[in-house]
C-alpha positions in Angstrom: -6.7 8.0 -3.4 -3.7 9.7 -1.2 0.0 9.4 -2.6 -1.0 7.9 -5.8 -2.7 5.0 -3.6 -6.2 3.7 -3.6 -6.7 3.1 -0.2 -9.8 0.9 1.0 -12.9 2.5 1.3 -14.3 0.2 4.2 -11.4 -0.2 6.5 -11.0 1.9 9.2 -8.4 5.3 8.6 -5.6 3.6 10.5 -5.3 1.2 8.4 -5.3 1.4 4.9 -2.8 4.3 5.5 -0.5 1.4 5.7 -1.8 0.1 2.2 0.5 3.2 1.6 4.4 2.1 0.9 6.9 3.5 3.2 3.4 4.0 5.4 3.8 2.1 9.0 1.2 1.7 11.9 3.7 4.0 13.4 3.6 6.7 10.4 -0.3 5.9 10.6 -0.2 7.1 14.1 1.7 10.2 13.7 -0.1 11.1 10.9 -3.6 10.1 12.6 -2.1 12.6 15.7 -1.1 15.4 13.9 -4.2 15.7 12.0 -6.3 15.3 14.9 -8.8 12.1 12.8 -10.3 10.0 15.4 -8.6 6.7 15.6 -12.0 5.2 14.9 -13.6 6.9 11.8 -13.2 4.7 8.1 -12.2 6.0 5.3 -15.7 6.2 3.3 -16.2 8.3 6.9 -13.1 11.3 5.6 -14.6 15.4 4.6 -12.7 16.2 1.6 -10.8 18.6 4.4 -9.4 15.7 6.3 -8.6 13.8 3.1 -6.6 16.9 1.6 -5.1 17.6 5.4 -3.7 14.0 5.5 -2.4 14.0 1.8 -0.2 17.5 2.4 0.3 16.4 5.9 2.5 13.1 3.6 3.7 14.9 1.3 5.6 17.5 4.2 7.1 15.0 6.6 7.2 11.7 4.5 9.3 9.9 1.6 6.2 7.4 -0.1 5.7 5.4 -2.6 8.4 5.7 -6.3 9.9 8.8 -4.6 10.8 5.8 -2.0 11.1 3.7 -4.3 13.5 4.6 -5.9 16.0 5.9 -3.5 15.6 2.8 -1.9 16.6 0.7 -5.3 19.3 3.7 -6.3 21.0 3.1 -2.1 21.0 -1.0 -3.2 22.8 0.1 -6.8 25.1 2.1 -4.8 26.4 -0.5 -2.4 26.3 -3.6 -5.0 29.2 -1.1 -6.9 31.4 -1.2 -3.6 31.4 -4.5 -4.1 
């Protein structure tokens, strides 16, 4: 469970990260490079330390899930109010 999302355990970490709202292929690649995790590794093969690295990286550098959804919603409402 990363960023409040249950990611699939049988998929590669790179692909599984894209299940999180706000993380696409580019950001998943950045996270993998920054944490030093092998691209071919699958989620169920990750150690607790590697999962912690991914969580910290996402929390520090990206707005994802609830925060991002709220921000997008507020921006849409603001623009609609402006007309």
